[in-house]
ROSETOR-154605 format. One record per residue: y, z, x of N, C-alpha, C, O in turn; residue in one letter. Coordinates in nm, 3 decimals. Layout:
// residues N
[pt [Y; Z; X]; [Y; Z; X]; [Y; Z; X]; [Y; Z; X]; "A"]
...
END
This chain:
// residues 145
[pt [2.035; -0.484; 0.982]; [2.063; -0.355; 1.042]; [2.108; -0.256; 0.933]; [2.193; -0.288; 0.850]; "M"]
[pt [2.048; -0.138; 0.936]; [2.082; -0.036; 0.837]; [2.203; 0.045; 0.885]; [2.219; 0.071; 1.004]; "L"]
[pt [2.288; 0.082; 0.789]; [2.400; 0.171; 0.823]; [2.345; 0.311; 0.848]; [2.228; 0.337; 0.820]; "S"]
[pt [2.428; 0.399; 0.900]; [2.385; 0.535; 0.935]; [2.316; 0.608; 0.822]; [2.206; 0.660; 0.840]; "G"]
[pt [2.379; 0.614; 0.705]; [2.321; 0.684; 0.592]; [2.195; 0.614; 0.540]; [2.096; 0.680; 0.509]; "D"]
[pt [2.199; 0.483; 0.531]; [2.082; 0.408; 0.483]; [1.964; 0.427; 0.578]; [1.851; 0.447; 0.533]; "A"]
[pt [1.991; 0.422; 0.708]; [1.886; 0.443; 0.807]; [1.821; 0.580; 0.787]; [1.698; 0.591; 0.790]; "Y"]
[pt [1.902; 0.683; 0.768]; [1.848; 0.818; 0.750]; [1.765; 0.829; 0.622]; [1.663; 0.898; 0.620]; "L"]
[pt [1.808; 0.762; 0.515]; [1.731; 0.763; 0.391]; [1.596; 0.693; 0.408]; [1.493; 0.744; 0.364]; "W"]
[pt [1.598; 0.577; 0.472]; [1.472; 0.504; 0.494]; [1.380; 0.586; 0.585]; [1.259; 0.593; 0.561]; "V"]
[pt [1.436; 0.646; 0.687]; [1.358; 0.730; 0.778]; [1.297; 0.849; 0.703]; [1.180; 0.881; 0.722]; "K"]
[pt [1.377; 0.915; 0.619]; [1.327; 1.028; 0.540]; [1.215; 0.984; 0.447]; [1.113; 1.053; 0.436]; "A"]
[pt [1.233; 0.871; 0.380]; [1.129; 0.821; 0.289]; [1.003; 0.784; 0.366]; [0.892; 0.801; 0.316]; "L"]
[pt [1.020; 0.732; 0.486]; [0.904; 0.700; 0.571]; [0.828; 0.829; 0.606]; [0.705; 0.834; 0.593]; "H"]
[pt [0.898; 0.929; 0.650]; [0.832; 1.056; 0.688]; [0.764; 1.118; 0.567]; [0.651; 1.167; 0.579]; "V"]
[pt [0.829; 1.118; 0.452]; [0.769; 1.174; 0.330]; [0.641; 1.099; 0.293]; [0.540; 1.162; 0.263]; "I"]
[pt [0.646; 0.967; 0.297]; [0.527; 0.889; 0.261]; [0.415; 0.908; 0.363]; [0.298; 0.911; 0.325]; "S"]
[pt [0.449; 0.920; 0.490]; [0.346; 0.944; 0.593]; [0.280; 1.080; 0.571]; [0.158; 1.093; 0.584]; "V"]
[pt [0.360; 1.181; 0.539]; [0.303; 1.314; 0.513]; [0.205; 1.309; 0.396]; [0.096; 1.364; 0.403]; "I"]
[pt [0.244; 1.242; 0.288]; [0.157; 1.230; 0.171]; [0.029; 1.153; 0.206]; [-0.080; 1.191; 0.164]; "A"]
[pt [0.044; 1.045; 0.282]; [-0.072; 0.965; 0.322]; [-0.167; 1.048; 0.407]; [-0.288; 1.048; 0.385]; "W"]
[pt [-0.111; 1.118; 0.505]; [-0.194; 1.199; 0.594]; [-0.264; 1.311; 0.517]; [-0.380; 1.342; 0.546]; "M"]
[pt [-0.196; 1.371; 0.421]; [-0.259; 1.476; 0.340]; [-0.384; 1.421; 0.273]; [-0.489; 1.486; 0.272]; "A"]
[pt [-0.372; 1.302; 0.216]; [-0.488; 1.240; 0.152]; [-0.597; 1.204; 0.250]; [-0.715; 1.226; 0.223]; "G"]
[pt [-0.559; 1.149; 0.365]; [-0.658; 1.111; 0.466]; [-0.732; 1.232; 0.522]; [-0.848; 1.221; 0.562]; "L"]
[pt [-0.667; 1.346; 0.524]; [-0.732; 1.467; 0.574]; [-0.814; 1.536; 0.466]; [-0.912; 1.604; 0.497]; "L"]
[pt [-0.776; 1.519; 0.340]; [-0.846; 1.586; 0.231]; [-0.967; 1.509; 0.180]; [-1.069; 1.570; 0.145]; "Y"]
[pt [-0.959; 1.378; 0.176]; [-1.067; 1.298; 0.119]; [-1.203; 1.323; 0.186]; [-1.301; 1.345; 0.115]; "M"]
[pt [-1.211; 1.321; 0.318]; [-1.343; 1.347; 0.379]; [-1.396; 1.487; 0.348]; [-1.517; 1.507; 0.341]; "P"]
[pt [-1.306; 1.585; 0.330]; [-1.350; 1.720; 0.291]; [-1.413; 1.716; 0.153]; [-1.514; 1.781; 0.128]; "R"]
[pt [-1.352; 1.639; 0.062]; [-1.412; 1.624; -0.070]; [-1.551; 1.561; -0.059]; [-1.643; 1.601; -0.130]; "L"]
[pt [-1.565; 1.464; 0.031]; [-1.696; 1.400; 0.050]; [-1.799; 1.500; 0.100]; [-1.914; 1.497; 0.056]; "F"]
[pt [-1.760; 1.588; 0.191]; [-1.852; 1.691; 0.243]; [-1.903; 1.775; 0.127]; [-2.024; 1.798; 0.115]; "V"]
[pt [-1.813; 1.820; 0.041]; [-1.854; 1.903; -0.073]; [-1.932; 1.821; -0.176]; [-2.023; 1.872; -0.240]; "Y"]
[pt [-1.894; 1.695; -0.192]; [-1.962; 1.609; -0.288]; [-2.108; 1.588; -0.247]; [-2.194; 1.574; -0.334]; "H"]
[pt [-2.135; 1.586; -0.118]; [-2.273; 1.570; -0.070]; [-2.365; 1.679; -0.124]; [-2.485; 1.657; -0.141]; "C"]
[pt [-2.309; 1.797; -0.151]; [-2.389; 1.910; -0.200]; [-2.410; 1.907; -0.350]; [-2.495; 1.979; -0.402]; "H"]
[pt [-2.335; 1.824; -0.421]; [-2.344; 1.820; -0.567]; [-2.461; 1.732; -0.610]; [-2.482; 1.624; -0.556]; "A"]
[pt [-2.535; 1.779; -0.706]; [-2.647; 1.704; -0.762]; [-2.595; 1.580; -0.835]; [-2.502; 1.590; -0.915]; "Q"]
[pt [-2.654; 1.464; -0.806]; [-2.614; 1.340; -0.873]; [-2.620; 1.358; -1.024]; [-2.719; 1.406; -1.078]; "T"]
[pt [-2.513; 1.318; -1.091]; [-2.507; 1.327; -1.237]; [-2.460; 1.461; -1.289]; [-2.438; 1.477; -1.409]; "G"]
[pt [-2.446; 1.559; -1.201]; [-2.403; 1.691; -1.245]; [-2.255; 1.692; -1.280]; [-2.180; 1.601; -1.242]; "S"]
[pt [-2.214; 1.794; -1.353]; [-2.072; 1.810; -1.386]; [-1.990; 1.818; -1.258]; [-1.882; 1.761; -1.250]; "T"]
[pt [-2.042; 1.889; -1.159]; [-1.970; 1.903; -1.031]; [-1.952; 1.766; -0.964]; [-1.843; 1.736; -0.916]; "Q"]
[pt [-2.057; 1.685; -0.961]; [-2.049; 1.553; -0.902]; [-1.947; 1.465; -0.975]; [-1.868; 1.395; -0.913]; "S"]
[pt [-1.950; 1.470; -1.106]; [-1.856; 1.391; -1.185]; [-1.713; 1.439; -1.165]; [-1.620; 1.358; -1.166]; "E"]
[pt [-1.693; 1.568; -1.146]; [-1.560; 1.622; -1.117]; [-1.511; 1.572; -0.983]; [-1.394; 1.533; -0.970]; "T"]
[pt [-1.598; 1.572; -0.881]; [-1.560; 1.519; -0.751]; [-1.520; 1.372; -0.761]; [-1.425; 1.329; -0.696]; "F"]
[pt [-1.591; 1.296; -0.840]; [-1.558; 1.155; -0.857]; [-1.416; 1.137; -0.911]; [-1.341; 1.052; -0.864]; "K"]
[pt [-1.381; 1.218; -1.009]; [-1.246; 1.211; -1.067]; [-1.142; 1.250; -0.962]; [-1.041; 1.183; -0.947]; "V"]
[pt [-1.168; 1.359; -0.889]; [-1.075; 1.406; -0.786]; [-1.055; 1.299; -0.678]; [-0.943; 1.272; -0.637]; "M"]
[pt [-1.164; 1.240; -0.633]; [-1.158; 1.139; -0.527]; [-1.084; 1.014; -0.574]; [-1.003; 0.957; -0.500]; "E"]
[pt [-1.112; 0.971; -0.696]; [-1.045; 0.851; -0.750]; [-0.895; 0.875; -0.765]; [-0.814; 0.790; -0.728]; "R"]
[pt [-0.859; 0.990; -0.819]; [-0.717; 1.021; -0.838]; [-0.645; 1.038; -0.704]; [-0.530; 0.996; -0.690]; "R"]
[pt [-0.711; 1.099; -0.607]; [-0.651; 1.115; -0.475]; [-0.625; 0.978; -0.412]; [-0.517; 0.954; -0.359]; "L"]
[pt [-0.724; 0.891; -0.419]; [-0.710; 0.758; -0.358]; [-0.603; 0.675; -0.430]; [-0.511; 0.623; -0.367]; "L"]
[pt [-0.617; 0.664; -0.561]; [-0.529; 0.575; -0.636]; [-0.390; 0.632; -0.663]; [-0.292; 0.559; -0.668]; "R"]
[pt [-0.383; 0.764; -0.681]; [-0.256; 0.826; -0.718]; [-0.171; 0.872; -0.601]; [-0.049; 0.883; -0.612]; "G"]
[pt [-0.236; 0.899; -0.488]; [-0.160; 0.950; -0.373]; [-0.178; 0.862; -0.250]; [-0.080; 0.812; -0.195]; "I"]
[pt [-0.300; 0.842; -0.208]; [-0.324; 0.774; -0.080]; [-0.277; 0.628; -0.080]; [-0.205; 0.587; 0.011]; "M"]
[pt [-0.317; 0.551; -0.180]; [-0.278; 0.409; -0.181]; [-0.126; 0.391; -0.189]; [-0.070; 0.316; -0.109]; "N"]
[pt [-0.057; 0.458; -0.285]; [0.089; 0.441; -0.288]; [0.156; 0.491; -0.160]; [0.252; 0.430; -0.112]; "P"]
[pt [0.108; 0.602; -0.104]; [0.169; 0.656; 0.017]; [0.147; 0.564; 0.136]; [0.236; 0.549; 0.221]; "A"]
[pt [0.030; 0.501; 0.144]; [0.004; 0.406; 0.253]; [0.099; 0.287; 0.242]; [0.160; 0.246; 0.341]; "M"]
[pt [0.111; 0.231; 0.124]; [0.199; 0.116; 0.104]; [0.343; 0.154; 0.137]; [0.412; 0.079; 0.206]; "V"]
[pt [0.388; 0.269; 0.089]; [0.525; 0.313; 0.117]; [0.545; 0.337; 0.267]; [0.650; 0.302; 0.321]; "A"]
[pt [0.445; 0.394; 0.334]; [0.456; 0.417; 0.479]; [0.474; 0.286; 0.553]; [0.557; 0.276; 0.643]; "S"]
[pt [0.395; 0.186; 0.515]; [0.408; 0.055; 0.578]; [0.544; -0.009; 0.550]; [0.609; -0.060; 0.641]; "W"]
[pt [0.587; -0.005; 0.425]; [0.714; -0.068; 0.388]; [0.830; -0.002; 0.462]; [0.910; -0.070; 0.527]; "I"]
[pt [0.841; 0.130; 0.453]; [0.953; 0.199; 0.517]; [0.943; 0.192; 0.669]; [1.045; 0.182; 0.737]; "F"]
[pt [0.821; 0.198; 0.724]; [0.804; 0.187; 0.868]; [0.844; 0.052; 0.922]; [0.913; 0.042; 1.024]; "G"]
[pt [0.801; -0.054; 0.854]; [0.840; -0.189; 0.899]; [0.990; -0.211; 0.882]; [1.053; -0.278; 0.964]; "L"]
[pt [1.046; -0.156; 0.776]; [1.190; -0.164; 0.754]; [1.265; -0.101; 0.871]; [1.363; -0.156; 0.920]; "W"]
[pt [1.217; 0.016; 0.915]; [1.280; 0.081; 1.030]; [1.265; -0.002; 1.157]; [1.360; -0.017; 1.234]; "L"]
[pt [1.145; -0.056; 1.179]; [1.123; -0.137; 1.299]; [1.212; -0.260; 1.302]; [1.268; -0.296; 1.405]; "L"]
[pt [1.224; -0.324; 1.188]; [1.310; -0.442; 1.180]; [1.456; -0.405; 1.206]; [1.527; -0.475; 1.278]; "I"]
[pt [1.499; -0.294; 1.146]; [1.640; -0.256; 1.162]; [1.671; -0.207; 1.303]; [1.784; -0.222; 1.350]; "S"]
[pt [1.572; -0.148; 1.371]; [1.595; -0.098; 1.507]; [1.571; -0.205; 1.613]; [1.616; -0.193; 1.727]; "L"]
[pt [1.500; -0.312; 1.573]; [1.468; -0.421; 1.665]; [1.401; -0.371; 1.794]; [1.445; -0.400; 1.905]; "N"]
[pt [1.293; -0.295; 1.775]; [1.221; -0.237; 1.888]; [1.086; -0.303; 1.912]; [0.999; -0.245; 1.977]; "T"]
[pt [1.066; -0.422; 1.860]; [0.937; -0.490; 1.866]; [0.884; -0.509; 2.008]; [0.763; -0.510; 2.029]; "W"]
[pt [0.973; -0.523; 2.105]; [0.928; -0.553; 2.241]; [0.890; -0.429; 2.322]; [0.842; -0.442; 2.435]; "S"]
[pt [0.909; -0.311; 2.267]; [0.880; -0.189; 2.341]; [0.732; -0.153; 2.329]; [0.672; -0.164; 2.222]; "E"]
[pt [0.674; -0.111; 2.441]; [0.531; -0.083; 2.447]; [0.484; 0.025; 2.352]; [0.376; 0.015; 2.294]; "G"]
[pt [0.565; 0.129; 2.335]; [0.523; 0.238; 2.246]; [0.508; 0.190; 2.103]; [0.424; 0.242; 2.029]; "W"]
[pt [0.587; 0.090; 2.062]; [0.576; 0.036; 1.926]; [0.442; -0.034; 1.908]; [0.377; -0.019; 1.804]; "V"]
[pt [0.400; -0.109; 2.007]; [0.272; -0.178; 2.000]; [0.158; -0.077; 1.991]; [0.065; -0.094; 1.913]; "H"]
[pt [0.166; 0.028; 2.073]; [0.063; 0.132; 2.070]; [0.062; 0.203; 1.935]; [-0.044; 0.225; 1.877]; "A"]
[pt [0.180; 0.238; 1.885]; [0.189; 0.304; 1.755]; [0.131; 0.216; 1.645]; [0.051; 0.262; 1.563]; "K"]
[pt [0.172; 0.090; 1.643]; [0.123; 0.000; 1.539]; [-0.029; -0.019; 1.547]; [-0.095; -0.031; 1.444]; "L"]
[pt [-0.083; -0.020; 1.668]; [-0.228; -0.027; 1.683]; [-0.294; 0.093; 1.617]; [-0.392; 0.078; 1.544]; "T"]
[pt [-0.240; 0.211; 1.642]; [-0.295; 0.332; 1.581]; [-0.275; 0.333; 1.429]; [-0.361; 0.381; 1.356]; "F"]
[pt [-0.162; 0.281; 1.382]; [-0.138; 0.275; 1.238]; [-0.235; 0.178; 1.171]; [-0.283; 0.203; 1.061]; "V"]
[pt [-0.264; 0.067; 1.238]; [-0.365; -0.026; 1.185]; [-0.501; 0.043; 1.178]; [-0.573; 0.029; 1.080]; "V"]
[pt [-0.536; 0.119; 1.283]; [-0.663; 0.193; 1.282]; [-0.664; 0.299; 1.171]; [-0.768; 0.324; 1.110]; "L"]
[pt [-0.550; 0.360; 1.146]; [-0.538; 0.457; 1.036]; [-0.560; 0.387; 0.902]; [-0.624; 0.442; 0.812]; "L"]
[pt [-0.507; 0.266; 0.889]; [-0.526; 0.187; 0.768]; [-0.673; 0.148; 0.751]; [-0.726; 0.150; 0.640]; "T"]
[pt [-0.738; 0.113; 0.860]; [-0.882; 0.082; 0.855]; [-0.960; 0.205; 0.812]; [-1.053; 0.196; 0.732]; "V"]
[pt [-0.923; 0.321; 0.866]; [-0.986; 0.446; 0.825]; [-0.970; 0.469; 0.675]; [-1.064; 0.509; 0.607]; "S"]
[pt [-0.852; 0.442; 0.625]; [-0.823; 0.452; 0.481]; [-0.918; 0.361; 0.402]; [-0.974; 0.401; 0.300]; "H"]
[pt [-0.935; 0.239; 0.450]; [-1.021; 0.143; 0.381]; [-1.167; 0.188; 0.381]; [-1.238; 0.171; 0.281]; "M"]
[pt [-1.211; 0.246; 0.492]; [-1.347; 0.301; 0.496]; [-1.363; 0.412; 0.394]; [-1.464; 0.419; 0.324]; "F"]
[pt [-1.263; 0.499; 0.385]; [-1.270; 0.608; 0.287]; [-1.276; 0.556; 0.145]; [-1.346; 0.611; 0.060]; "M"]
[pt [-1.203; 0.448; 0.118]; [-1.207; 0.387; -0.014]; [-1.347; 0.334; -0.043]; [-1.397; 0.345; -0.155]; "A"]
[pt [-1.410; 0.276; 0.058]; [-1.547; 0.226; 0.042]; [-1.645; 0.340; 0.018]; [-1.731; 0.331; -0.069]; "R"]
[pt [-1.631; 0.448; 0.094]; [-1.720; 0.563; 0.078]; [-1.701; 0.628; -0.059]; [-1.797; 0.675; -0.120]; "W"]
[pt [-1.576; 0.629; -0.107]; [-1.549; 0.683; -0.241]; [-1.622; 0.601; -0.346]; [-1.677; 0.654; -0.442]; "R"]
[pt [-1.620; 0.470; -0.325]; [-1.690; 0.381; -0.418]; [-1.840; 0.408; -0.416]; [-1.905; 0.405; -0.521]; "R"]
[pt [-1.895; 0.433; -0.298]; [-2.038; 0.468; -0.288]; [-2.069; 0.593; -0.370]; [-2.169; 0.597; -0.442]; "D"]
[pt [-1.985; 0.694; -0.360]; [-2.005; 0.816; -0.439]; [-1.991; 0.785; -0.588]; [-2.069; 0.834; -0.670]; "F"]
[pt [-1.892; 0.703; -0.623]; [-1.869; 0.667; -0.763]; [-1.993; 0.604; -0.825]; [-2.026; 0.627; -0.942]; "E"]
[pt [-2.062; 0.523; -0.744]; [-2.182; 0.453; -0.792]; [-2.310; 0.532; -0.766]; [-2.420; 0.480; -0.785]; "L"]
[pt [-2.295; 0.657; -0.721]; [-2.411; 0.742; -0.685]; [-2.498; 0.676; -0.580]; [-2.621; 0.684; -0.586]; "D"]
[pt [-2.435; 0.611; -0.483]; [-2.509; 0.541; -0.378]; [-2.476; 0.592; -0.238]; [-2.501; 0.523; -0.139]; "Q"]
[pt [-2.422; 0.712; -0.228]; [-2.393; 0.766; -0.095]; [-2.523; 0.788; -0.018]; [-2.616; 0.848; -0.070]; "N"]
[pt [-2.528; 0.738; 0.104]; [-2.645; 0.755; 0.190]; [-2.613; 0.836; 0.315]; [-2.700; 0.858; 0.400]; "Q"]
[pt [-2.489; 0.882; 0.327]; [-2.447; 0.950; 0.449]; [-2.455; 1.101; 0.432]; [-2.429; 1.154; 0.324]; "R"]
[pt [-2.492; 1.171; 0.541]; [-2.498; 1.318; 0.533]; [-2.359; 1.380; 0.546]; [-2.264; 1.313; 0.586]; "P"]
[pt [-2.349; 1.506; 0.512]; [-2.219; 1.573; 0.517]; [-2.161; 1.574; 0.658]; [-2.039; 1.568; 0.673]; "E"]
[pt [-2.243; 1.581; 0.762]; [-2.193; 1.583; 0.899]; [-2.119; 1.454; 0.935]; [-2.025; 1.456; 1.015]; "N"]
[pt [-2.161; 1.343; 0.876]; [-2.090; 1.217; 0.897]; [-1.944; 1.231; 0.852]; [-1.852; 1.190; 0.922]; "F"]
[pt [-1.926; 1.291; 0.734]; [-1.791; 1.306; 0.680]; [-1.711; 1.413; 0.755]; [-1.588; 1.405; 0.763]; "Y"]
[pt [-1.780; 1.512; 0.811]; [-1.712; 1.612; 0.894]; [-1.652; 1.544; 1.018]; [-1.540; 1.574; 1.058]; "R"]
[pt [-1.728; 1.453; 1.077]; [-1.679; 1.379; 1.195]; [-1.570; 1.281; 1.153]; [-1.468; 1.269; 1.221]; "I"]
[pt [-1.591; 1.212; 1.041]; [-1.492; 1.116; 0.991]; [-1.359; 1.186; 0.962]; [-1.253; 1.124; 0.971]; "A"]
[pt [-1.364; 1.313; 0.928]; [-1.244; 1.390; 0.899]; [-1.154; 1.405; 1.022]; [-1.034; 1.427; 1.009]; "N"]
[pt [-1.212; 1.393; 1.141]; [-1.135; 1.410; 1.265]; [-1.060; 1.282; 1.306]; [-0.963; 1.290; 1.381]; "E"]
[pt [-1.103; 1.168; 1.258]; [-1.043; 1.040; 1.298]; [-0.895; 1.033; 1.263]; [-0.814; 1.001; 1.350]; "V"]
[pt [-0.855; 1.061; 1.137]; [-0.711; 1.054; 1.106]; [-0.629; 1.153; 1.190]; [-0.515; 1.123; 1.227]; "P"]
[pt [-0.686; 1.269; 1.219]; [-0.614; 1.367; 1.301]; [-0.588; 1.312; 1.440]; [-0.476; 1.322; 1.491]; "T"]
[pt [-0.690; 1.255; 1.502]; [-0.674; 1.199; 1.637]; [-0.572; 1.085; 1.638]; [-0.489; 1.076; 1.728]; "A"]
[pt [-0.578; 0.999; 1.538]; [-0.483; 0.888; 1.529]; [-0.341; 0.939; 1.506]; [-0.246; 0.887; 1.564]; "L"]
[pt [-0.327; 1.041; 1.422]; [-0.196; 1.099; 1.395]; [-0.135; 1.157; 1.523]; [-0.016; 1.139; 1.549]; "M"]
[pt [-0.216; 1.226; 1.601]; [-0.167; 1.282; 1.727]; [-0.115; 1.171; 1.817]; [-0.007; 1.183; 1.876]; "I"]
[pt [-0.190; 1.063; 1.829]; [-0.146; 0.950; 1.909]; [-0.017; 0.889; 1.858]; [0.073; 0.859; 1.936]; "G"]
[pt [-0.008; 0.871; 1.728]; [0.112; 0.811; 1.668]; [0.235; 0.898; 1.696]; [0.339; 0.847; 1.737]; "I"]
[pt [0.222; 1.027; 1.674]; [0.335; 1.117; 1.697]; [0.378; 1.114; 1.843]; [0.497; 1.111; 1.873]; "V"]
[pt [0.282; 1.116; 1.934]; [0.316; 1.111; 2.077]; [0.388; 0.980; 2.111]; [0.488; 0.982; 2.183]; "I"]
[pt [0.338; 0.869; 2.062]; [0.404; 0.741; 2.091]; [0.546; 0.735; 2.035]; [0.635; 0.680; 2.100]; "F"]
[pt [0.568; 0.791; 1.917]; [0.700; 0.785; 1.854]; [0.798; 0.883; 1.920]; [0.914; 0.849; 1.941]; "V"]
[pt [0.753; 1.002; 1.951]; [0.842; 1.105; 2.003]; [0.860; 1.094; 2.154]; [0.973; 1.098; 2.204]; "I"]
[pt [0.749; 1.081; 2.227]; [0.755; 1.081; 2.375]; [0.788; 0.942; 2.428]; [0.854; 0.928; 2.531]; "V"]
[pt [0.743; 0.839; 2.358]; [0.762; 0.699; 2.402]; [0.720; 0.683; 2.549]; [0.803; 0.651; 2.634]; "K"]
[pt [0.590; 0.706; 2.578]; [0.546; 0.708; 2.718]; [0.558; 0.573; 2.790]; [0.554; 0.569; 2.913]; "P"]
[pt [0.573; 0.466; 2.717]; [0.592; 0.333; 2.780]; [0.660; 0.239; 2.684]; [0.685; 0.124; 2.718]; "F"]
END
């Protein structure tokens, strides 16, 4: 069990890491949309590759790991495992993590100049993290069950 101050620090770090993770999840598909327009091998394409790699490795991956660590720490300290909203939230967080993994795979496809998907695919993929985030926030704040 966390003390009052420790709980607030862990909660703050969780929120900070989630914001950073979400920023990356919302930005990466936009980079893919623009990358689709870049000629393979061009300076622009190579620049997108650097941006995508740095976003994934420098922001998204560490923020995802921190979000999981601080989030699980909060769940353990609050002992809310049996509540329905926690199960729903965790389901959505797992789906958000799967979305992250797909983006990592798509980034690798661009890195290898093997992207086969059109820009509209990435426009639609850009909406998935938003929808999951809305669900997560509702489950955490409203706790409908």
